[in-house]
C-alpha positions, 0 to 999 in steps of 0.5 A: 235203855235206847228210846231213840232211834226205836229199837225195833227200827234199828233190829230191822236194819241189822236183822235181829235183836240179838245182833243189834245188841252184839253190834251196839255193844262192840261199837260203843266199846270202840267209842269208849276206847277211842275217848280214852286214847285221847285222854277223855273220860267221857265222849264229847258232849257227854253223850253215852257210848251206847246211844251214839252207837244206835244213832250211827246205826240208824244213820248208816255209819255203822253197817253189818257185814257177814263174815 
């Protein structure tokens, strides 16, 4: 469960809680794939991929673009 940053704040950044779920899960999958390609089993620092994705969304590293 994402507690920090708050889910409501993240949902406001991306438009809705549904969009947040989709974006965060896609980014978490990218982080997992990247770690596995480097031969790692976990992310550096034992950070959970979904938590890292949430932090990236909050900080603006991950943005939403309309297709």
